[in-house]
C-alpha positions in Angstrom: -1.7 -18.0 -13.3 -2.9 -21.0 -15.2 -0.5 -23.1 -17.5 -0.5 -22.9 -21.2 -3.1 -24.7 -23.2 -2.7 -28.5 -23.3 -4.0 -31.6 -25.0 -5.0 -34.6 -22.9 -5.4 -38.1 -24.3 -6.6 -41.3 -22.7 -5.5 -44.6 -24.2 -5.9 -48.3 -23.4 -7.7 -51.5 -24.2 -11.3 -51.4 -25.2 -13.8 -51.5 -22.3 -11.4 -50.4 -19.6 -13.7 -47.4 -18.8 -11.9 -44.6 -20.8 -15.2 -42.8 -21.6 -16.3 -42.9 -17.9 -13.0 -41.6 -16.7 -12.8 -38.9 -19.4 -16.1 -37.5 -18.2 -14.8 -37.4 -14.6 -11.7 -35.5 -15.8 -13.7 -33.1 -17.8 -16.0 -32.4 -14.8 -12.9 -31.6 -12.7 -11.2 -29.5 -15.3 -14.4 -27.5 -15.9 -14.6 -26.7 -12.2 -11.1 -25.5 -12.4 -12.1 -22.9 -15.1 -11.0 -24.7 -18.3 -13.1 -25.0 -21.4 -12.8 -28.5 -22.9 -12.9 -29.2 -26.6 -13.6 -32.6 -28.3 -12.6 -33.2 -31.9 -15.8 -32.2 -33.5 -16.6 -29.4 -31.1 -13.3 -27.5 -32.0 -13.9 -27.9 -35.7 -17.5 -26.7 -35.7 -16.9 -23.8 -33.3 -13.7 -22.4 -34.7 -12.9 -23.5 -38.3 -14.7 -20.4 -39.7 -12.2 -18.2 -37.9 -9.4 -19.3 -40.2 -10.8 -19.8 -43.7 -13.1 -17.8 -46.0 -16.5 -19.5 -46.4 -19.1 -18.8 -49.0 -22.7 -17.9 -47.9 -23.9 -21.5 -48.1 -21.0 -22.7 -46.0 -21.5 -20.0 -43.4 -25.1 -21.0 -43.1 -24.1 -24.7 -42.7 -21.5 -23.9 -40.0 -24.2 -21.9 -38.1 -26.5 -24.8 -38.5 -23.8 -27.2 -37.2 -23.3 -24.9 -34.2 -27.0 -25.1 -33.3 -26.8 -28.9 -33.5 -23.7 -28.8 -31.3 -25.6 -26.7 -28.8 -28.3 -29.4 -28.8 -25.6 -32.0 -28.3 -26.1 -33.5 -31.7 -22.7 -34.4 -33.2 -21.7 -33.9 -36.8 -18.7 -35.6 -38.3 -16.7 -35.5 -41.5 -19.1 -38.1 -42.9 -21.2 -35.0 -43.6 -20.2 -33.9 -47.1 -20.7 -30.2 -46.4 -18.5 -30.3 -43.3 -16.0 -32.4 -45.2 -15.7 -29.7 -48.0 -15.3 -27.0 -45.4 -12.5 -29.0 -43.7 -10.8 -29.6 -47.1 -10.7 -25.8 -47.5 -8.8 -25.6 -44.2 -6.4 -28.4 -44.9 -5.6 -26.9 -48.4 -4.9 -23.5 -46.8 -2.6 -25.0 -44.3 -1.4 -27.8 -46.5 2.3 -27.7 -45.4 1.4 -28.3 -41.8 -1.4 -30.7 -42.6 1.0 -32.7 -44.9 3.5 -32.9 -42.1 1.0 -34.4 -39.6 -0.6 -36.5 -42.3 2.6 -38.6 -42.4 1.5 -39.9 -39.1 -1.1 -42.0 -40.9 1.7 -44.0 -42.6 2.8 -45.2 -39.2 -0.6 -46.7 -38.4 -2.1 -47.7 -41.7 0.4 -50.4 -42.7 -2.0 -52.3 -44.9 -3.6 -49.6 -47.1 -5.7 -52.1 -49.0 -7.7 -53.0 -45.9 -11.3 -51.9 -46.3 -11.6 -50.6 -42.8 -8.7 -48.2 -43.4 -11.0 -46.0 -45.6 -13.3 -45.4 -42.6 -10.4 -44.8 -40.1 -8.9 -42.4 -42.6 -11.8 -40.0 -42.3 -11.7 -40.2 -38.5 -8.0 -39.6 -38.5 -8.3 -36.6 -40.8 -10.9 -35.2 -38.5 -8.4 -35.5 -35.6 -5.6 -33.9 -37.6 -7.8 -30.9 -38.5 -8.9 -30.5 -34.9 -5.3 -30.7 -33.6 -4.1 -28.0 -36.1 -7.1 -25.8 -35.1 -6.2 -26.2 -31.5 -2.7 -25.1 -32.2 -4.1 -21.9 -33.7 -6.8 -21.1 -31.2 -4.6 -21.8 -28.2 -2.6 -18.7 -29.3 -5.7 -16.6 -29.2 -8.0 -18.1 -26.6 -6.7 -18.9 -23.1 -7.5 -21.8 -20.8 -8.6 -24.2 -23.4 -7.9 -27.9 -23.4 -8.1 -30.3 -26.3 -9.5 -33.6 -25.0 -10.6 -35.8 -27.9 -12.7 -38.8 -27.0 -10.2 -40.8 -29.1 -6.9 -39.2 -29.6 -3.7 -39.8 -31.6 -2.3 -42.5 -29.2 -5.6 -44.5 -29.1 -5.5 -44.5 -32.9 -2.5 -46.9 -32.7 -5.0 -49.5 -31.4 -6.4 -49.5 -34.9 -3.6 -51.9 -35.6 -5.1 -54.3 -33.1 -8.4 -54.1 -35.0 -7.2 -54.7 -38.5 -3.8 -56.3 -38.4 -1.3 -58.3 -36.3 1.6 -56.4 -37.8 2.7 -54.2 -34.9 5.6 -52.3 -36.3 7.5 -51.2 -33.1 9.8 -48.8 -34.9 6.9 -47.0 -36.5 5.0 -46.8 -33.3 8.0 -45.3 -31.6 8.5 -42.6 -34.3 4.7 -41.9 -34.2 4.8 -41.3 -30.4 7.8 -39.0 -30.7 6.0 -36.8 -33.3 2.7 -36.4 -31.4 3.9 -36.2 -27.8 4.6 -32.4 -27.8 2.4 -30.6 -25.2 0.3 -33.7 -24.7 -0.6 -35.3 -21.4 -1.0 -39.1 -22.0 -2.9 -41.2 -19.6 -3.1 -45.0 -19.8 -6.3 -46.4 -18.5 -6.2 -50.0 -17.4 -8.6 -52.5 -15.8 -8.6 -56.2 -14.9 -9.4 -58.5 -17.8 -12.2 -60.0 -15.7 -13.9 -56.6 -15.6 -13.2 -56.0 -19.3 -14.9 -59.2 -20.2 -17.9 -58.3 -18.0 -18.3 -55.0 -19.9 -18.0 -56.8 -23.2 -20.8 -59.2 -22.2 -22.9 -56.2 -21.2 -22.3 -54.6 -24.6 -23.4 -57.8 -26.3 -26.6 -58.0 -24.2 -27.5 -54.3 -24.7 -26.0 -54.1 -28.3 -24.4 -50.8 -27.2 -20.7 -50.1 -28.0 -18.1 -51.8 -30.0 -17.6 -55.5 -29.1 -14.0 -56.8 -29.4 -13.1 -60.5 -29.7 -10.7 -62.2 -27.4 -8.0 -62.1 -30.0 -8.5 -58.3 -30.6 -8.3 -57.7 -26.9 -5.0 -59.6 -26.7 -3.7 -57.7 -29.8 -4.6 -54.4 -28.1 -2.7 -55.6 -25.0 0.4 -56.1 -27.2 0.1 -52.5 -28.6 -0.4 -51.1 -25.1 2.9 -52.8 -24.0 4.7 -51.4 -27.0 3.5 -47.8 -26.1 4.4 -48.2 -22.5 7.9 -49.3 -23.4 8.4 -45.7 -24.6 7.6 -44.2 -21.2 11.3 -43.3 -20.7 11.0 -40.9 -23.7 7.5 -39.7 -23.2 5.8 -39.1 -19.8 2.8 -41.4 -19.4 0.5 -41.3 -16.4 -1.6 -44.3 -15.3 -5.1 -44.7 -14.0 -6.5 -48.0 -12.7 -10.3 -48.2 -13.1 -11.1 -48.9 -9.4 -12.7 -47.2 -6.4 -9.7 -44.8 -6.2 -10.3 -43.0 -9.5 -11.0 -39.5 -8.1 -7.7 -39.4 -6.1 -5.8 -40.7 -9.1 -7.3 -38.0 -11.3 -6.4 -35.2 -8.8 -2.9 -36.5 -8.5 -2.3 -36.4 -12.3 -3.9 -33.0 -12.6 -1.6 -31.7 -9.8 1.5 -33.1 -11.6 0.6 -31.5 -14.9 -0.4 -28.1 -13.3 -4.1 -28.3 -14.2 -5.5 -28.5 -10.7 -6.2 -25.5 -8.4 
């Protein structure tokens, strides 16, 4: 018998190899019979099960599902999907409002221009999380595994401010931890710098400055200081990745 549905999140400094490790975990979980949802996948595939849509919106959701099948991602930057998601958040406004408070723990400086962009991405994650809570009661053996989850959102602080409010981060972690497997991905700074240089040459991926990397390291330390209250697993990006993944999946009951 398989365990109840769970959420998995990777977090860590930029360029530690989170995307690479995420794909390895997804491959292993898929072999174990689980269906994995990213943030946008869960919204597009299931939001129409919980709200009434007009004909135009039904056609748009069907269109987005075709794009998803073709591996073309659609986000809340799309005005039609945004309106559909607003319907969902209004219908479940009490729950959404409760989770929306999480934003106040991250967005300390609300006047910062970048916050407007992160706000959309955070709302997308909130809606996906609430959807997963609902579908996990109906559909079995599903796992919510966002490419950038609630814990990684804390690293926004490292991008836009040096004001790391430790108390707020602690409260934030306590709220989001329920039924969530948290995995901290780490790598040597020498390797991180190599990947950053490669990003510069190829112009692919977000390029962090040295100060931003150091700020992210500070945030990472604050998060890991809460490991007595929340169970955090660790993966070092090295030649032993597969064994580390199997060990974690065994511990959380997601491995055959």
